[in-house]
N, C-alpha and C positions, 0 to 999 in steps of 0.2 A: 396468473391473476387476470380476471376478466376486465376488459377495457371499460365496460359500462360501469362497473363498480368504481373504477378510477375516476371516470367522468363525474359520477355522483359525488364522490368525495371532494373533487375539485370545486364543483358548484357550491357545495356546503361551505367550504373554506372561503371561497370568494364572497359569498353572502355574509358570512361572519366578518370578513375583512371590511366590507362596505358598511356594515351596520356598526362596527366598533373600530372606526378609524381614529387612531391616536396620533397626535403630532404636538410639537412644542408650541406651535402657533395657536392651536385650538385650546391647549391647556392654559395659555396666557390670556385668552380672551376675557375672562372675568375681570382680570386686572386692567387690561387694555381698555375695556369698555367703560371703566369708571372715569377715564380721562375725558374731560369735556373741554374742547378748545375755547368755548365761549366763557367758561368760568374764570374766576380770578384766582383760583387756587395756584399756589406757587409750586412748580415741579422743576427739579434740577435738569440741567442739560443732559446728564447721563441717562436719566429716565426717559427723556424725550427721544434720545437716540435709540434706546433699546426697544421702544414701542414699534419702530418700523420693522426691524428684523430681530425678533426675540430669539435668543439662544439660551442654552443652560447657563452659560457664563453670565450673560446679561441679566437673566432672571435672578441669579444669585446676587449680582451687584445691586439690582433693584430691591431685593429683600433686605440686604444689609443697609441700604440707604433708607428704606422705610423704617427699619428698626431704630436707626439713629434719630430719624425725625420724630418717631413716637416717643423715644426716650426724652428728647428735648421738650416735646410738647407736654409730657407728663410732669417733668420737672417744673416747667413754667406754670402749669395748672396748679400743682401743689403749692408753689410759691405764691401765686395770686390768691388762692383760697385762704392760705394761712395769713397773708397780709390783711385780707378782707375781714376775717374773723377777729384778728387782733385789733383792727381799727374799730370794729363794731363793739368789741368788748370794752374798749377804752371810752368811746364816746357815748355808749349806751346809758340809759337812765332807768334804773340805777346801773352803774358799771358792773360788769361781770367779774367776780372775784373767784379765782380758782385756788383751792387749798392744796397744800403739799400732798395730802392723801389722795386727792383726786388725780393729781399728776402721776403718783405711783400706780394707781389703778389703771390709768390710761396707758402708762408705759408698759404695764403687764399685758394689757390687751394688744398693744402694738407688737410686743414680742411674740405673743401667741399667733397673731395674724401674719407676722413675718415668717415664722416657722412654717405655718400652714401654706403660705405663698411659696416658700422655698421648696416644700415637698411637692406642691402642684407643678412648679417649674421643672423639677427633676422628672416628675412623671410625664410631663409634656415633652421634655427633651428625649426621654426614652421612647415615647410614642413616635416622635419625629424620626429618630434613628431607625426604629423598626420599620416605619413607613418608607424611609429612603432605601433601606435594604430590600424590602419587598418590591419597591418600584424598580430597583436595578435588576432583581431576579426576573420580574415580569418583562422588563425590557429585553433581557437576554433570551427569555423564552419566546418572546414575540419575534425576535430576529431569527431564532432557530426555526420557528414555524414558517416564517417567510422563505427561508432557505429550503426547508423540506417541501413547501408548496411548489417552489420553482422546480425542484427535482421531480415532484409528482406530475407536474405538467409535461415533463419530458418522458415520463414513464410509458404512456401509450405508444409513442413512436418507437421506443426501444423494444417494447413488447412485440410490436409488429415486425421489427427487424429480426428479433430472435425467432419468431414463429417462421418467418421465411427461411432463416438459416437452418432451423430444425427440419423443415420440409426438404431443403437441398441435401442435408446430410442423410435423411432417410432415403431419398432417391439414389444417392451415391452408394448407400449400403444395401441396395437391392440384391437379392441372391443371384439372379441371372441364370446361366446354364449349369453352374456347378451344383450337383445334387447334395454335396456336403453342407451347403448353405441352408438347405431346407430340413436338415436333420433336427429331431427333437433334442431337448437339452440332455436327457439321460444318455442317448447314443453319442451325442457330442462329447460328453464327459468320458464315456468309455473309450472313444477314439483318442481323446486327449491323454488318457492314462496309458493306452497302448503306445502312443508316440513317445511319451515320457519313458516307458520301459525300454523302447528301442534306443532312445537317446542314451539311457544309462548303460545299455550293453555296448553301444558304440564308444562311450567314454571309457568303459573298462578295457575294450580292445585297444583303444588308443593308448591307454596307460601301459598295457603290456608291450605294445610295439615301441613305445618310448623307452621302456626298460631295456629292450633288446638293441636299441640304437647304439650304445657305446660298444657292445661286443661286435656288432656288424661293422662298425667303423674301424675297429682294430683289425678285423678280418679283411676288410677292403684295403687297409694300408699294407697288410702282409701280402695280399695278392698283387698289389701294385709293385711292391718290392720284388716279388718273384717275376713279375712281368717285364721288368726293366731289362734283365739280361736276355730274356727271350726276344724282346723287341730288338735289342742290339744284334742278336744272332740272326733274326729275320732280315734285318737291314743288310747285314753282311752277306747273307745268302742271296738276297735279291741283287746285291751289287755283283756277286760272283756269277749269277745266272746271266745278268746283262753282259758281263764281260765275255762269258762263254758264247753267248749268242753272237756277240760282235765278232769273236774270233772265227766262229763257224761261217758267218757270212763273208768274212774276209778271206778265208782259206779257199784254195782252188778246188774244183770239182773232184770228188773221189778221195779227198784227203780228210781224215777225221781229226778232230781235235783231241789232244791228249786227255783232257778232262772227260770228254764224251766216251772215249774208249775205256778209260778207267771206270767210268760209271757203269758201262755195260758189263765189264769184268766183275765189278762188285755185285751187281744184281745177279749175274750167273752164279757167282760163288755163294751168294745168299740162298738161291734156289737149291743148289746142290746140298748145302748144309741142312736146309729144312727137310729135304727128302731123305737124307741120311739119318737125321735125328727124329724123323717122323713128327715134325712140328707143323701144325696146321696154320 
């Protein structure tokens, strides 16, 4: 990814962020600005406290507080207007006389108006719920955009590091003096197939040799068993030769050892027998 494109995207996001900065304080300004310290309007202590540091919880409390105030004000207004109309009807000249039919007609109108008002209230409640849901979704999307923007700011540095790492790896993988590193792909594949065939042949030879191992081991054990008496005989012969040598060295000059004389006699007898039997 080109770093210039990343920079352009970052600039666009930062401009959008500056132009559309949302916060609870700014959203509460239309309500906060209506408060005039010089006016004589009565505001509760909870509302005054929430004006300084508005939060979602404080704005919720203010909304509930204003709803209660408006409900009381509406009740007082309806009560006052009703009293005023009743007094004017009594003291008027001529006095206002209402028939039962007029009361029934007015009651029907009131019921129709109440039904319409109830439907409007339900519609408004649905709209408020939809707006709250959409507001939460937008808030979540805004937070995700902020996180992605932070990651995007780190992206150019990471791209530069990766490019440097790629250059190092390319330099490390330079062919050098080995001609095989400069071979085309087709020849490299042929060489690879040949190496695989040789490896398969070596594997087959290894399997054959492994199959011969038990027989060779038995043969080696047999040879070791046959070698033990020969080794014992060799040791005895070596001991006898040492003893004969010792006796010869210990004997006086001109005196032969019995074993040496017997050996010469045996060799002479063997030569005579070979000549008689014509054995080469």
